[in-house]
C-alpha positions in Angstrom: -59.4 -39.8 9.8 -56.9 -41.9 7.9 -57.4 -39.7 4.8 -56.7 -36.5 6.7 -53.5 -38.1 8.2 -52.3 -39.1 4.7 -52.8 -35.4 3.6 -51.1 -33.8 6.6 -48.0 -36.1 6.7 -46.7 -35.2 3.2 -47.3 -31.5 4.0 -45.3 -31.8 7.2 -42.6 -33.8 5.4 -42.4 -31.1 2.7 -42.2 -28.3 5.4 -39.4 -30.2 7.2 -37.4 -30.6 3.9 -37.8 -26.9 3.2 -36.7 -26.1 6.7 -33.5 -28.3 6.3 -32.8 -26.8 2.9 -33.1 -23.3 4.3 -30.7 -24.1 7.2 -28.2 -25.7 4.8 -28.5 -22.6 2.5 -27.9 -20.4 5.5 -24.9 -22.4 6.8 -23.3 -23.1 3.4 -21.5 -19.7 3.1 -20.0 -20.2 6.6 -18.9 -23.7 5.8 -17.3 -22.6 2.6 -15.5 -19.6 4.3 -14.5 -21.5 7.5 -11.2 -23.0 6.1 -10.1 -19.6 4.8 -10.9 -17.9 8.1 -9.2 -20.6 10.0 -6.1 -20.4 7.9 -6.0 -16.5 8.2 -6.5 -16.6 11.9 -3.5 -19.1 12.2 -1.1 -17.9 9.5 -1.8 -14.1 9.8 -3.0 -13.2 13.2 -1.4 -16.2 14.9 2.0 -15.2 13.5 1.4 -11.6 14.5 0.9 -12.6 18.1 4.0 -14.9 17.9 6.0 -12.0 16.6 4.9 -9.8 19.5 5.9 -12.6 21.9 9.3 -12.9 20.3 9.7 -9.1 20.6 9.5 -9.6 24.4 12.2 -12.3 24.5 16.0 -12.5 24.2 15.7 -14.5 20.9 18.8 -14.5 18.8 19.4 -17.1 16.0 16.5 -19.2 17.2 13.4 -18.3 19.0 13.8 -18.3 22.8 11.3 -17.7 25.5 13.4 -16.0 28.0 11.3 -13.0 28.5 13.1 -9.6 28.9 10.0 -7.3 28.8 10.4 -4.3 26.5 14.3 -4.4 26.5 14.3 -5.1 22.8 12.3 -2.0 22.1 14.7 0.0 24.3 17.6 -1.4 22.1 15.7 -0.5 19.0 15.3 3.1 20.1 19.0 3.3 20.8 20.0 1.9 17.5 21.4 4.5 15.0 20.5 2.3 12.0 16.8 2.2 13.0 16.6 5.9 13.2 18.2 6.2 9.8 15.6 3.8 8.5 12.8 5.7 10.2 14.0 9.1 8.8 14.3 7.6 5.4 10.7 6.2 5.7 9.5 9.8 6.5 11.3 11.2 3.5 10.4 8.4 1.2 6.9 8.1 2.3 6.1 11.8 2.4 7.5 12.4 -1.1 6.1 9.3 -2.5 2.5 10.0 -1.3 2.7 13.8 -2.2 4.1 13.3 -5.7 1.8 10.4 -6.5 -1.2 12.4 -5.5 -0.1 15.5 -7.5 0.9 13.6 -10.6 -2.1 11.3 -10.5 -4.5 14.2 -10.2 -2.9 16.1 -13.1 -3.0 13.0 -15.3 -6.5 12.3 -14.4 -7.7 15.8 -15.2 -5.9 15.6 -18.5 -7.6 12.4 -19.4 -10.9 13.7 -18.2 -10.9 16.2 -21.1 -12.1 13.4 -23.4 -8.8 13.5 -25.4 -8.1 11.2 -28.3 -6.5 7.8 -27.6 -7.7 8.1 -24.0 -7.8 4.3 -23.7 -4.2 3.8 -25.0 -2.9 6.6 -22.7 -4.7 5.1 -19.7 -3.2 1.7 -20.5 0.3 3.2 -20.7 -0.1 5.0 -17.4 -1.4 1.9 -15.7 1.1 -0.5 -17.2 3.8 0.0 -14.5 1.4 -1.1 -11.8 1.2 -4.5 -13.4 4.9 -5.0 -12.8 6.3 -6.2 -9.5 8.5 -3.9 -7.5 11.4 -6.3 -8.1 11.2 -5.7 -11.8 10.8 -1.9 -11.2 13.9 -1.8 -9.0 16.0 -3.7 -11.4 15.1 -1.5 -14.4 15.7 1.7 -12.5 18.9 0.3 -11.2 20.1 0.0 -14.8 18.8 3.5 -15.7 20.4 5.2 -12.6 23.7 3.3 -12.8 26.3 6.2 -13.4 28.4 3.9 -15.7 25.5 2.5 -17.7 22.4 4.6 -17.5 21.3 8.2 -17.7 24.6 9.8 -16.8 26.6 7.7 -19.2 24.1 8.4 -22.0 24.1 12.2 -21.5 27.9 12.3 -21.3 28.0 10.3 -24.6 26.1 13.3 -26.1 29.0 15.6 -25.3 28.0 16.8 -21.8 31.0 15.6 -20.0 30.3 17.5 -16.8 26.8 16.1 -16.3 26.4 14.1 -13.1 23.5 12.0 -12.0 25.0 9.7 -9.4 22.2 9.5 -6.9 22.4 5.7 -6.8 25.9 5.7 -5.2 25.5 9.0 -3.3 24.6 8.3 0.4 22.8 11.6 0.7 20.7 11.1 -2.4 20.1 7.3 -2.6 16.7 7.4 -0.9 15.4 9.8 -3.6 16.0 7.1 -6.2 13.5 5.0 -4.3 11.0 7.9 -4.7 11.6 8.1 -8.4 11.0 4.4 -9.0 8.0 4.1 -6.7 6.3 7.2 -8.1 6.9 5.8 -11.7 5.0 2.7 -10.7 2.2 3.9 -8.5 1.2 7.2 -10.0 -0.8 5.5 -12.8 -2.9 3.6 -10.2 -3.6 6.9 -8.3 -4.5 8.4 -11.7 -7.1 5.7 -12.2 -8.6 6.4 -8.8 -8.9 10.0 -9.4 -10.3 9.4 -12.9 -13.0 7.1 -11.5 -13.8 10.0 -9.0 -14.0 12.6 -11.6 -16.3 10.5 -13.8 -18.6 10.1 -10.8 -19.1 13.9 -10.3 -22.5 15.1 -11.4 -22.1 17.2 -14.6 -24.9 19.6 -13.4 -22.5 20.9 -10.8 -19.9 21.8 -13.3 -22.4 23.3 -15.7 -23.8 25.4 -12.8 -20.3 26.7 -12.0 -19.7 27.5 -15.7 -23.0 29.4 -15.9 -21.9 31.5 -12.9 -18.8 32.5 -14.9 -16.1 30.4 -13.2 -13.0 29.6 -15.2 -12.0 26.0 -15.6 -9.1 26.1 -13.2 -11.3 27.7 -10.6 -14.0 25.1 -11.1 -11.4 22.3 -10.5 -9.9 24.0 -7.5 -13.1 25.1 -5.8 -15.6 22.4 -6.9 -14.0 19.3 -8.4 -11.1 18.7 -6.0 -13.2 19.1 -2.8 -15.6 16.5 -4.2 -12.6 14.1 -4.5 -11.8 14.1 -0.8 -12.9 10.5 -0.3 -10.7 9.4 -3.3 -7.7 11.4 -1.8 -8.2 9.9 1.6 -8.3 6.3 0.1 -5.2 7.0 -2.1 -3.3 8.4 0.9 -4.2 5.2 2.9 -3.1 2.9 0.1 0.1 4.8 -0.7 1.1 5.1 2.9 0.6 1.4 3.4 2.8 0.6 0.4 5.5 3.0 1.7 5.7 1.4 5.2 6.0 -2.2 4.0 8.4 -1.3 1.0 11.0 -4.0 0.9 11.5 -5.5 -2.5 12.0 -2.2 -4.2 14.8 -1.3 -1.8 16.5 -4.7 -2.2 16.3 -4.6 -5.9 17.3 -0.9 -6.4 19.7 0.1 -3.7 20.1 -2.9 -1.4 19.7 -0.4 1.4 23.0 1.2 0.5 25.4 2.8 0.1 26.1 1.3 3.5 22.6 1.6 5.1 22.0 5.1 3.7 18.7 4.1 2.0 17.5 1.6 4.6 13.8 1.4 5.4 12.2 -0.3 8.5 11.3 -3.4 6.4 14.9 -3.9 5.3 16.1 -3.2 8.8 13.7 -5.9 10.2 14.8 -8.5 7.6 18.5 -7.8 8.1 18.4 -8.1 11.9 15.9 -11.0 12.0 17.3 -13.2 9.3 21.0 -12.2 8.6 22.2 -10.9 11.9 20.7 -13.5 14.2 18.7 -10.9 16.2 15.2 -12.3 16.0 14.0 -10.4 19.1 15.2 -7.0 17.8 13.8 -7.8 14.4 10.4 -8.8 15.9 10.4 -5.5 17.8 10.9 -3.5 14.6 8.2 -5.6 12.9 5.7 -4.7 15.7 6.5 -1.0 15.3 5.8 -1.3 11.5 2.6 -3.0 12.4 1.8 -0.1 14.6 2.4 2.3 11.7 0.1 0.3 9.4 -2.6 0.3 12.2 -2.3 4.0 12.6 -3.2 4.4 9.0 -5.9 1.7 8.7 -7.8 2.4 11.9 -8.8 6.0 11.0 -9.7 4.8 7.5 -11.8 2.0 8.8 -13.4 4.4 11.3 -14.3 7.0 8.7 -15.8 4.2 6.5 -18.0 2.8 9.2 -19.0 6.2 10.4 -20.0 7.2 6.8 -22.1 4.0 6.4 -23.8 4.6 9.8 -24.7 8.2 8.9 -25.6 7.1 5.3 
């Protein structure tokens, strides 16, 4: 009897150790991620909630908890500068997304032809994305400065009537933001499309060629429809970049001339931190968050729906 007990006890002890090790292994990822999750909940979602609370108050230079309901949102809707910033966002965001998609697709198709020095060209196209928008804004501010940049250079060649003063023209300043942003982001979109093109089954293209379809028709009728998930992802990313654009505007135009090239992000910063209107700035920040959510929620829904059906 004692011999059987001596055999059973080590077996039970080994089983308990294995059970504890399994529990530790199962809990270890949660323990490792717990600090990051707690920090994110506090510093991201906690401050989102605080911003929403401030948008319902009469806060000015310092936070105040004198609630005024949605009065700040009503003030925002009656603010001419906010509507200028919103209109600029529609113009900037629409052109930015459309041109990046078109240019990125064209560059990806050209590189997909297995041309020489593809690696070098891909690096050149992708290099601007490695720069910050601050650097991009400063460089393009030099290039677009009428007295120093492109206009001055062309006039020095003898074309005295040449004008390219968009940077100081209130009606055209927002388009300088489009130029700089497209220059930086189109290479990234090209990389997305190129990855999508390389993922298309060659047998589909060969079958279309056997049917006598021309190369442009193959791309228009076969290849581009296959890239719809890539297009959707690119639109989501570019729209998100456009909505939260701040550093590019500050570095390139400063929101000027006047506030002709203001975007919602610069409007929010100006009113919350330089004009002592924290409540109004918080209301504009919440509307920006609403714009981001309007983009992300359909994207997440489509992803989850695709996985569920897959």
